[in-house]
C-alpha positions in Angstrom: -15.1 -2.2 8.9 -15.9 -4.1 5.8 -13.0 -6.5 5.3 -14.2 -7.8 2.0 -14.2 -4.3 0.5 -10.8 -3.6 2.0 -9.3 -6.8 0.5 -10.8 -6.1 -2.9 -9.2 -2.6 -2.8 -5.9 -4.2 -1.9 -6.1 -6.7 -4.7 -7.0 -4.0 -7.2 -4.1 -1.9 -6.1 -1.6 -4.8 -6.4 -2.9 -5.7 -9.9 -2.9 -2.1 -11.0 0.7 -1.6 -9.8 1.9 -4.8 -11.5 0.1 -3.8 -14.7 1.6 -0.3 -14.8 5.1 -1.7 -14.0 4.8 -4.2 -16.8 3.4 -1.6 -19.2 6.2 0.8 -18.6 8.8 -2.0 -19.0 7.2 -3.2 -22.2 6.9 0.3 -23.6 10.7 0.3 -23.8 10.5 -2.8 -26.0 11.9 -5.3 -23.4 10.5 -8.6 -22.4 12.9 -10.3 -20.0 13.5 -10.9 -16.3 13.8 -7.2 -15.7 10.2 -6.7 -16.9 9.0 -9.1 -14.2 11.1 -7.4 -11.6 9.7 -4.0 -12.6 6.2 -5.3 -12.4 6.8 -6.7 -8.9 8.3 -3.4 -7.7 5.3 -1.6 -9.1 2.9 -4.0 -7.3 4.9 -3.7 -4.0 5.1 0.0 -4.1 1.4 0.6 -4.7 0.5 -2.0 -2.1 2.6 -0.2 0.5 1.1 3.1 -0.5 -2.4 1.6 -0.1 -1.5 0.2 3.4 -0.2 3.6 4.5 -3.5 5.3 3.6 -5.7 2.3 4.4 -8.6 2.9 6.8 -7.3 0.3 9.3 -7.1 1.6 12.8 -3.6 1.5 14.3 -3.5 -0.2 17.7 -3.4 2.3 20.6 -0.1 2.4 22.3 -1.6 3.6 25.6 -5.0 3.8 27.1 -4.8 7.3 28.5 -7.6 9.8 28.1 -5.7 12.1 25.8 -7.3 11.6 22.3 -4.5 13.5 20.4 -1.9 11.0 19.1 1.6 11.9 20.2 0.4 14.5 22.7 1.8 14.5 26.1 0.6 15.9 29.4 4.1 16.9 30.3 4.6 20.7 30.2 
């Protein structure tokens, strides 16, 4: 896995989320603490969405031979 590329993608997502949050708050004509909060929420939500869809492999819970996640051998 290319960690540099993954971190660049994460940074781009955070900056884009903050910019879109700030732009939506500023389009209403406000520039105050709520604008900063809106930008932070935008950055956080896009970062979390990126992490949900990121290509990082989740650690395996077990080492059984069943390749299907969540599948069980119990009938």
